[in-house]
LONUKOL-351724 format. One line per 3 residues: number of its first residue (from 0); their letters; for each residue x, y, z of C-alpha. Coordinates in steps of 0.5 Angstrom, whole numbers, plus 500, padded with zeros to 3 digits. Layout:
BEGIN
NUM = A = X:Y:Z ~ ...
//
This chain:
BEGIN
0 = XXX = 765:426:346 ~ 766:429:339 ~ 771:425:335
3 = XXX = 771:419:340 ~ 769:414:334 ~ 774:417:330
6 = XXX = 780:416:335 ~ 777:409:337 ~ 777:407:330
9 = XXX = 784:410:329 ~ 787:407:335 ~ 784:400:334
12 = XXX = 787:400:327 ~ 794:402:329 ~ 794:397:335
15 = XXX = 792:392:330 ~ 797:394:325 ~ 803:394:330
18 = XXX = 801:387:333 ~ 800:384:326 ~ 807:387:323
21 = XXX = 811:386:329 ~ 808:379:330 ~ 810:378:323
24 = XXX = 817:381:323 ~ 818:376:329 ~ 816:370:326
27 = XXX = 820:372:320 ~ 826:373:324 ~ 826:367:328
30 = XXX = 825:363:321 ~ 831:366:318 ~ 835:365:324
33 = XXX = 834:358:324 ~ 834:358:316 ~ 841:361:317
36 = XXX = 844:357:322 ~ 841:350:319 ~ 845:353:313
39 = XXX = 851:354:316 ~ 851:347:320 ~ 850:344:313
42 = XXX = 856:347:310 ~ 860:345:316 ~ 858:338:315
45 = XXX = 859:338:308 ~ 866:341:309 ~ 867:336:315
48 = XXX = 866:331:309 ~ 871:334:305 ~ 876:334:310
51 = XXX = 875:327:312 ~ 876:325:304 ~ 882:328:304
54 = XXX = 884:325:311 ~ 882:318:308 ~ 887:319:302
57 = XXX = 892:321:307 ~ 891:315:310 ~ 892:311:304
60 = XXX = 898:314:302 ~ 895:318:296 ~ 898:325:299
63 = XXX = 903:327:304 ~ 902:330:310 ~ 904:337:308
66 = XXX = 899:336:302 ~ 894:334:307 ~ 895:340:311
69 = XXX = 895:345:305 ~ 888:342:303 ~ 885:343:309
72 = XXX = 888:350:310 ~ 885:352:303 ~ 878:349:305
75 = XXX = 878:353:312 ~ 879:359:308 ~ 874:358:303
78 = XXX = 869:356:308 ~ 872:361:313 ~ 872:356:318
81 = XXX = 877:353:323 ~ 878:346:322 ~ 881:341:328
84 = XXX = 883:334:326 ~ 884:329:332 ~ 887:322:329
87 = XXX = 884:316:332 ~ 890:312:332 ~ 893:317:337
90 = XXX = 886:320:340 ~ 887:320:347 ~ 894:324:346
93 = XXX = 890:328:341 ~ 884:329:346 ~ 889:332:351
96 = XXX = 893:336:347 ~ 888:340:343 ~ 889:346:347
99 = XXX = 881:347:347 ~ 877:349:353 ~ 873:344:357
102 = XXX = 867:345:354 ~ 870:343:347 ~ 874:338:350
105 = XXX = 867:335:352 ~ 864:336:345 ~ 871:332:343
108 = XXX = 870:326:347 ~ 862:325:345 ~ 865:325:338
111 = XXX = 870:320:339 ~ 865:316:342 ~ 861:316:335
114 = XXX = 856:322:336 ~ 855:327:331 ~ 855:334:335
117 = XXX = 852:341:333 ~ 853:347:338 ~ 850:354:336
120 = XXX = 852:360:339 ~ 858:357:343 ~ 863:361:346
123 = XXX = 870:359:344 ~ 875:362:349 ~ 881:360:345
126 = XXX = 878:364:339 ~ 875:369:343 ~ 868:369:340
129 = XXX = 862:366:339 ~ 862:360:334 ~ 858:355:330
132 = XXX = 861:348:332 ~ 860:342:329 ~ 864:335:331
135 = XXX = 864:329:326 ~ 867:322:328 ~ 871:319:323
138 = XXX = 874:312:322 ~ 872:305:325 ~ 870:304:332
141 = XXX = 877:301:334 ~ 881:307:331 ~ 876:313:332
144 = XXX = 878:320:330 ~ 874:327:330 ~ 874:333:326
147 = XXX = 872:339:329 ~ 870:345:325 ~ 868:352:328
150 = XXX = 865:358:324 ~ 864:365:327 ~ 857:367:329
153 = XXX = 858:374:326 ~ 857:371:319 ~ 850:369:321
156 = XXX = 849:375:325 ~ 851:380:319 ~ 846:376:314
159 = XXX = 841:376:319 ~ 842:384:321 ~ 841:385:313
162 = XXX = 835:381:313 ~ 833:385:320 ~ 834:392:316
165 = XXX = 830:390:310 ~ 824:387:315 ~ 825:394:319
168 = XXX = 824:398:313 ~ 819:394:310 ~ 815:394:316
171 = XXX = 816:402:317 ~ 813:403:310 ~ 808:398:311
174 = XXX = 806:402:317 ~ 806:409:314 ~ 802:407:308
177 = XXX = 797:403:313 ~ 797:409:318 ~ 795:414:312
180 = XXX = 789:408:309 ~ 787:408:317 ~ 786:415:317
183 = XXX = 782:416:311 ~ 778:410:313 ~ 777:412:320
186 = XXX = 775:419:318 ~ 770:416:312 ~ 767:411:317
189 = XXX = 766:416:323 ~ 764:423:320 ~ 757:421:318
192 = XXX = 756:418:325 ~ 759:424:328 ~ 754:428:323
195 = XXX = 748:424:325 ~ 750:425:332 ~ 750:433:331
198 = XXX = 744:433:327 ~ 740:429:333 ~ 742:434:338
201 = XXX = 739:439:333 ~ 733:436:333 ~ 733:434:340
204 = XXX = 733:442:341 ~ 727:443:336 ~ 732:446:331
207 = XXX = 730:444:323 ~ 735:441:320 ~ 736:438:312
210 = XXX = 737:431:310 ~ 743:428:312 ~ 748:427:306
213 = XXX = 751:421:304 ~ 747:415:301 ~ 753:410:300
216 = XXX = 750:403:299 ~ 753:400:306 ~ 751:400:313
219 = XXX = 753:407:314 ~ 748:409:308 ~ 743:405:311
222 = XXX = 744:408:317 ~ 743:415:314 ~ 737:413:310
225 = XXX = 734:411:316 ~ 736:417:320 ~ 733:421:314
228 = XXX = 726:417:314 ~ 726:418:322 ~ 727:425:322
231 = XXX = 722:427:316 ~ 717:422:320 ~ 718:426:326
234 = XXX = 717:433:323 ~ 711:431:320 ~ 708:428:326
237 = XXX = 710:434:330 ~ 707:438:325 ~ 700:434:325
240 = XXX = 700:434:333 ~ 701:442:333 ~ 695:442:328
243 = XXX = 691:437:332 ~ 692:441:338 ~ 690:447:335
246 = XXX = 684:444:332 ~ 682:440:338 ~ 683:446:342
249 = XXX = 678:450:337 ~ 673:444:337 ~ 673:444:345
252 = XXX = 673:452:346 ~ 667:453:341 ~ 662:448:344
255 = XXX = 664:450:351 ~ 663:457:349 ~ 656:456:346
258 = XXX = 654:452:352 ~ 656:457:357 ~ 653:462:353
261 = XXX = 646:459:352 ~ 646:457:360 ~ 649:464:362
264 = XXX = 643:467:358 ~ 638:463:361 ~ 640:464:368
267 = XXX = 641:472:367 ~ 634:472:363 ~ 636:474:357
270 = XXX = 633:469:353 ~ 626:469:354 ~ 622:463:356
273 = XXX = 619:461:350 ~ 626:460:347 ~ 629:456:352
276 = XXX = 628:450:349 ~ 631:452:343 ~ 637:454:346
279 = XXX = 637:448:351 ~ 637:443:345 ~ 643:447:341
282 = XXX = 647:446:348 ~ 645:439:348 ~ 648:438:341
285 = XXX = 654:442:343 ~ 655:437:348 ~ 654:431:344
288 = XXX = 660:434:339 ~ 664:434:345 ~ 662:427:347
291 = XXX = 664:424:340 ~ 671:428:340 ~ 672:425:347
294 = XXX = 670:418:345 ~ 675:419:339 ~ 681:421:344
297 = XXX = 679:415:349 ~ 679:410:343 ~ 685:412:340
300 = XXX = 689:412:347 ~ 686:405:348 ~ 688:402:341
303 = XXX = 695:405:342 ~ 696:402:349 ~ 693:395:346
306 = XXX = 688:395:352 ~ 682:394:347 ~ 681:386:346
309 = XXX = 676:384:340 ~ 670:380:342 ~ 670:376:335
312 = XXX = 664:372:333 ~ 661:369:327 ~ 657:375:324
315 = XXX = 653:376:318 ~ 656:382:313 ~ 649:383:310
318 = XXX = 646:385:317 ~ 652:389:319 ~ 652:393:313
321 = XXX = 645:394:313 ~ 645:396:321 ~ 651:401:319
324 = XXX = 647:404:314 ~ 641:405:318 ~ 645:409:323
327 = XXX = 649:413:319 ~ 642:415:315 ~ 639:417:322
330 = XXX = 644:421:324 ~ 646:425:317 ~ 639:426:315
333 = XXX = 641:423:308 ~ 638:417:304 ~ 643:416:299
336 = XXX = 645:409:301 ~ 639:406:299 ~ 639:400:295
339 = XXX = 646:400:293 ~ 649:394:297 ~ 652:388:294
342 = XXX = 654:382:298 ~ 657:376:295 ~ 655:371:297
345 = XXX = 649:373:300 ~ 650:369:306 ~ 657:371:307
348 = XXX = 659:371:314 ~ 666:372:318 ~ 669:372:325
351 = XXX = 670:379:327 ~ 668:383:333 ~ 661:386:331
354 = XXX = 661:392:335 ~ 668:394:332 ~ 667:392:325
357 = XXX = 661:396:325 ~ 664:402:328 ~ 669:402:322
360 = XXX = 663:402:317 ~ 660:407:320 ~ 666:412:320
363 = XXX = 667:410:313 ~ 660:412:311 ~ 659:418:315
366 = XXX = 665:421:311 ~ 662:419:305 ~ 656:422:307
369 = XXX = 660:428:309 ~ 663:429:302 ~ 658:427:298
372 = XXX = 652:432:295 ~ 645:430:296 ~ 645:428:289
375 = XXX = 651:423:289 ~ 652:416:290 ~ 655:412:296
378 = XXX = 655:404:295 ~ 658:398:299 ~ 660:392:296
381 = XXX = 663:386:300 ~ 665:379:297 ~ 669:373:298
384 = XXX = 676:372:295 ~ 679:366:296 ~ 681:366:304
387 = XXX = 680:374:304 ~ 673:378:305 ~ 674:384:301
390 = XXX = 669:390:303 ~ 669:397:299 ~ 666:403:301
393 = XXX = 665:408:294 ~ 662:415:293 ~ 662:420:288
396 = XXX = 664:426:292 ~ 669:431:292 ~ 675:426:293
399 = XXX = 681:427:296 ~ 687:431:293 ~ 693:426:291
402 = XXX = 698:430:295 ~ 694:428:301 ~ 692:421:300
405 = XXX = 698:418:303 ~ 697:421:310 ~ 689:420:311
408 = XXX = 690:415:316 ~ 696:419:320 ~ 694:421:327
411 = XXX = 692:428:327 ~ 691:429:320 ~ 686:433:317
414 = XXX = 685:434:309 ~ 681:441:310 ~ 685:445:315
417 = XXX = 681:451:315 ~ 674:447:316 ~ 671:448:323
420 = XXX = 668:443:328 ~ 661:443:324 ~ 664:441:318
423 = XXX = 668:435:320 ~ 672:431:325 ~ 678:432:329
426 = XXX = 683:428:324 ~ 682:421:329 ~ 677:417:325
429 = XXX = 681:414:319 ~ 687:413:324 ~ 682:409:329
432 = XXX = 679:405:323 ~ 686:403:320 ~ 688:401:327
435 = XXX = 681:397:328 ~ 682:394:321 ~ 689:392:323
438 = XXX = 687:389:330 ~ 683:384:326 ~ 689:382:322
441 = XXX = 687:386:316 ~ 689:392:312 ~ 685:398:309
444 = XXX = 687:402:303 ~ 684:408:299 ~ 684:411:292
447 = XXX = 681:417:290 ~ 681:422:284 ~ 679:429:286
450 = XXX = 672:431:284 ~ 670:424:282 ~ 670:420:289
453 = XXX = 673:416:293 ~ 674:408:294 ~ 676:405:301
456 = XXX = 678:398:301 ~ 678:393:307 ~ 681:386:307
459 = XXX = 680:382:312 ~ 681:374:314 ~ 675:370:312
462 = XX = 673:365:317 ~ 667:361:319
//
């Protein structure tokens, strides 16, 4: 498996190069072959016209037969061709005494019939070689003659051989250079993928790994950045999960131990009759804490499974906020929320699930009460801005450290890692709040300055 991507890329590129170079070489060689044969054909045709000119001069008496033969011999040597002339005035006898093989005799008959004939790669037995043969008719219909020209094919083959040699050398150089470039490119593409695969295996084994190197501005670089982001998120989530399990285990164990101890003391008679009610009430408070923790876990599970359905209806924000404040004041024993609620306009309403939105407000107000001293101030404001409803929950408590702020909505996250169960929740409350707000189609953000307080802002779509 290791190196498989590199091998596949390398083999694929090599096959593409070989096919491309091979196809190009074949097409070029075929083109050049046709080109050379056409050139040879045209050359022989022009030579035939020159011979015909001399033959016409001979027939007019401008030159003697000896001069005609001399001129034809010179033309044949210059063009490296054999020339046969069949005089139209004795065409039958000439055709019978040319000494040509049957195939060439057939060519001659066609030429004498007035047809121009061209043959490539024709084997002439009397010449014992392959030739390019061209036959040209001369004279008139009554005195038809013929000029036959033959040129050995090996001249064309020699020219093509040199061309093939150049093509092969060029193809070899191109293939060698291409192989080097393909090797480098394949390694460059496959190495980050192989490295990411190795790191993924390490992560799967639970080993800690550093960020993957390589941040090029391409698909591989994007993959590397995504992998690093995923790795860091997994690491952070795993860390929070371990902290959450440790915290939940402690929060479950502490009240269970207390309840068990109270009940055991009552059953064993260690706790006297007049103190039983007090310890039973303490046990009851511990069971309430267990119930809250269990409810948070159930809500989180339902939200992640997507089974919670909203029962939206038109609700008055002023009334919903007042009910939420009253619930928090009763449970916390604090009255620092009174007369600090503003709703603009006063009759502002929206489409939402009243129970779930109230759960969001109670959670935020409870957190504000928990981290704001009795002399502090907590405010709630709601206003209509365009097509959105903006809800603010402000406090001037201890605030949230800047380093912790980006993670407060993460599941299992607790700002104060050392606090016990009596000092706060399990780290699920704000995560549930965020999920419920997003389930309404809205968003929630937080801003804070350590020692000066925190502001939670909820943006919800407005509808009547």
